[in-house]
N, C-alpha and C positions, 0 to 999 in steps of 0.2 A: 534812149536817150536818160540822157540822171532826172527825174521827176523834184526831188528833194531840194531845199534849197539849199542844203548846207553842202550836196551831194557838182551842187550846179556851182557854186561857188568854188569846190577845189576843183572841179574841172579848169573856170576862167585864171586860177590861177593857178593852178600847171601848164598849162601857154602860154600864159606870158609866162614865168616860171624858164619855159622852155625857151622858151627867144631869145633871151639877154643869157641863156649858157648856151644856144649855138655861136649870137655875135663873143660871146664870151673866148672863148673855143677856135671860133674863125680868127681874131683877133691875136689870139695862142700862136697861133698856124701858121699864122698871116706873117710872123712876128721874127717866129725858128728860122721859117723861110730866106728872111731877110740875113739874115746871116750867115744860114749857111750860104747864099749866095755871096757874101764877104769872103769867106772864105774859103767858095772856091778861087771867086777873084786873088785872097790875097791882098787882102787889103788891111792889111795891120791897126789900123788909123777905125777907117771903120769897123772892123768886126771890134775892135778894142768899146771905140764909143755902146755898141749897140746889143754890146751884152751887156751893160750895166743896165742897161732900161730893157730886155731879156730875162731877164732874174729877175727883173722888178716885175714883169707879170706875172713869170712862174711863181713866186710867191701867193702876190695876188689867186690866182688862179688854184693856186692847192688849197687855199684860204675857203675859198669859196665852193672848194669843193667839184671843181668841175673840172681835177687832174688828180689822180688819184699821188698820194706824200712823193710816197716810193720813185713815179715817174718822172713825178722834180725834181729832185735828187736827185736822177737818172741822166734829164739833159739838162740839167747845171754841172754837174760834174762831166761831159766831157763836152762839154760845148766850150766853160771853162778850160779844161784841158787843150783844145782843140786852137784856143782864141793864144795861149800864152806861145802854148809850139811853133803859131804860126806870128809873135813876136824873136820868138828863140831862132828862129828860119833866116830873118832877115838879116 
């Protein structure tokens, strides 16, 4: 166990940030899961609406360092392409 005051404070900060990051990552994964379910159900309107919220959440997560910038770009590209293809298939 840490005894030095700065080390104790760093442990507290790390635990707090870890909880915040875990919640943010969970929220992001839930949003991605939701849009993928809409795509699987071929709900073009719902997927189009969920896409903007998902892209926004991806950008925020990237900015906060929750996910890597290339991973965010990959998610955005694939989801946008799938939603566009679903709109054309109607």
